[in-house]
N, C-alpha and C positions, 0 to 999 in steps of 0.2 A: 570446431567445438567438440569437447569430449562428450561422448554419449552418456547420458545419465538416466538409468532406468529405475524409477521408484517402484518399490514393491509394497503391496498391502501386507502388513505384519501378521494379520490373521490368516489370510488365504495363500500368502506367498505368490500371488499373481501380480502381474504388472498393473499399476494403478492408472486410471484414466485421468489425463491432465484436465484441470478446470480451465486453464488458459493455454493456448497453443499458438505459436508464431512460426510462420514459414516464409522465408525470403523477405522478412520485414525490412522495409526501407522508408526513411523519412527525409524529406528535403525541406529546407527553408529557402524559398526561391531557388537559386542554383546551387546552394551549399547543401551537401549531403551530410545529415547528422547521424543517421543509422544506416549501416551497410549490411545487407543480406543476413539479418539476424534470424536464427532458428533456435527456439527455446520452448520447453514445456514447463508449465507451473503446476505443481500437484497440490491437491487440496489439503487443508488442515496442517500446513507447515508455514514457517516464516522463510521467505526467500529474500536475501539481501542482494542489492545491486551495488557494487563498489567500482571505483575507478577514479582517475583524475577528473578535475573540473572540465566540463565541456566534452566529456567522452560519450555522451548520449544516454546515460542511464535515466535521467529525469524525462527526457524526450520519449523514451520507450515506455516508461511508466504511464505517461499521459495518453499514450495510444490506447491503453486498455479501457479507459472510460471516455475516450474521444474528446479529451480536454484540448487537444491540438486543433480541434475544429474551429476554435475561436480565434486562431491565428491565420489571417487571410493568406499569407505567403507559404503556409505549411501544406505539404502534400505527402500523403501516406500511400504506400503500395505494398503488395504482398498479401499474405493471409494472416488475419488476426481472428482467432476463434475463442468464444467464451461458451463453455458447456456445449460445444459442437456447433454453435451458431456464429456466422460471420459477423463480427462486430461492426464492420463497415458496409454491410448490406443496406441498400436504400430503404428496405422495409423496417429496419431497426428503429425503435422509439428510443431516442437518446436519453430522454428523461427517465424512462424505465431502466435503461442500461445503467445509468448513474445511481439509480436506487440499489441495484444489485451489486454494483462495483463502486463502493464509496471511496472517498479520498480525504486524507488529513494532510494539511499543508505545512510548509516549513515554519511559518509564523502562525501562532494561534489566531483564529479569526472568528470569534463568537459573534453572532448577530447582535445588534444593539437592541436587545430584548431581554426579558427576564430569563433566568436560568431555566425555568419551566418551559417558557415559550421557545427557547433555543432547541430543546429536545422535541417539543410537540409539533414544531413547524413542519418537518418532513412527513411524519405520520398523518398530519392533517391534510397536506397536499395530496398524498397518495391514498387517502381514505382507509387507513389501516386501523382506525378505531371507530366503533359505532356508538360509543357512549363516553361520557366523562370519566366513568370509572375505568374503562378500558384504556383511555388515554393516560390516566393517572398510573396505571400499571406499567404501560410502556415507558413512561418517564422514569419511574422508580427502577424498573429492571435495567434500563439503559445506563442510568447513573450508577447503579450498583455494579454492573459489569465493567464500567470504566473506573471503578474504585473511588467514586466521588460522592456517593449517596450520603454517607455518614457526615461528610464535611459540609454539605449544602442543604440537607433535608429541612432545616428550619428557616431557610431563606430563599426558597424557590422563586419568590416574587421579586427578588433583587436582581439587578443587571448582571448578566454573565461577564460583562467587561470589567466588573469590579473584583473579579477573582484574581489570584496570583497567576503568573505566566504558566506554571505547571498545571494548575487547576484549569485554566482556560484551555490548555491543550487536551486535558482529559475530558473537558466538556465537549470539545470538538469531536473527540473519539466517540463519546456517548451519543452525540448528534448523528454521527455516521452509523452507529449501531442501531439507532432507533427505527430506521426504515428497513431493517432485516436484510442486510446485504449478504452476499456469499463471499465477497472479496473486499479487503480493505487495503487501499494503496496509501503508503505513507512516504511523503517526500521530505526527507531530512526533518523528521518530527521533533527532534530534540536539539537542533542546532541553536535555537534561541533560548534554551533553558539552562539553568544552573545544574551542577552535578547531582544534587539531591533530587530535583525534579526529574532529571534524566533517568536516574536509577528507578524512580517510581514508574515512569513510562515503560522502561524496559521490562520490569516485572509484569506490568499490565499486558504488554505484547505477548509475553510467554504464556500468560493465562488465556488470552483471547484466541490463540491458535487452536484451542480445542474446538472452537465453534466457527472459526473463520479462517480463510486463506489470506495470508498477509504478505505483501511485497513492500519492502522498505528500502528506500534509497538512502545511503549514508556515506559520508566522507570518513567516518570513523571505522577503521578496521577492527578496533577493539570492540566497538558496538556490534558490528556484523558478527564477530566471533562469539559474542555473548548471547545474542538473541535469535540467530538464524540456524536453520537446519541445512539450507541450501544457499550457495553463494554463486553469483554470476559476476565475473570481472570483465569490464568494458574498457577499451582503449581506442581512441580516435574513431569512434562510431562502430567498432566491431565488438562482437561478443567473443572474447578471446578464449574464455574457459568457464565451464559451468559444472558444478558437482556438489558433493556434500561439503559443508563448511569445513569440517575437519580435514578432508582431503585437500581442499583449495589452500588452506593455511599451512598444512604440514608437509604436503608433497605435491605442489602444483606441477602440472605437466609442461606448461608453456613458460618459456624463459621470461616473457613479458610479465606474467603473473608473479613469478618469483621476484623480479626486479621491483614491482610495485609494492609487494608485501614487505620487502626488505628496505624500502625507501630509496631505491636507486632511481626510480621514476615517479612522477606525481607532483 
């Protein structure tokens, strides 16, 4: 892996990573999906995971909020830290972890509830609002940050499933934001959307990085180049190369990265 040292633009000092992986390995029964991955994810940036299908990028993404826990044959080893805490420590409350590390899936999956209740559900569970007016503020702020408020403010009592695909995905992003996460994981968030909805989501991602750390898994190299500041290239379970997006796409160090970007593999 290419060493990537992120610097704070104000102090010119090395930034502390919000997520850190050392010797990360993931097995599905006897099959190894992630092989000795070492990577630092720095705050308030978009990091893109790219690589061929089955290369391990989504598997690694799901390690960060322990979504792999629901797969009985999955085994994770190595060190995975979030803000200095071991994600896989037995003392970690997984519900609390998933509040701080939210996730947006490939296919929009709004709850079969009203638009309002889709957003209010998480804050209600986590006790983030002590009054109806506080909850109203959380709902409005979340929908505003997801670029959806003006489109739905007059129909908050209508089902979230009645929205268009692109609106549903923004609703899911708003739902993730509502519980005040530090990190948002996005697994192919635009693969089910048309080009116009995709462009809207990409603009939103760029705006959200001011307040959140975002990791996006994408098959689209063009999308990675447009939305991310950092890019990690995976191949056959290995993290081949990690660095600034500009460097990865313009002057990759590893021949495998070059071959993927130019379409020779993948």
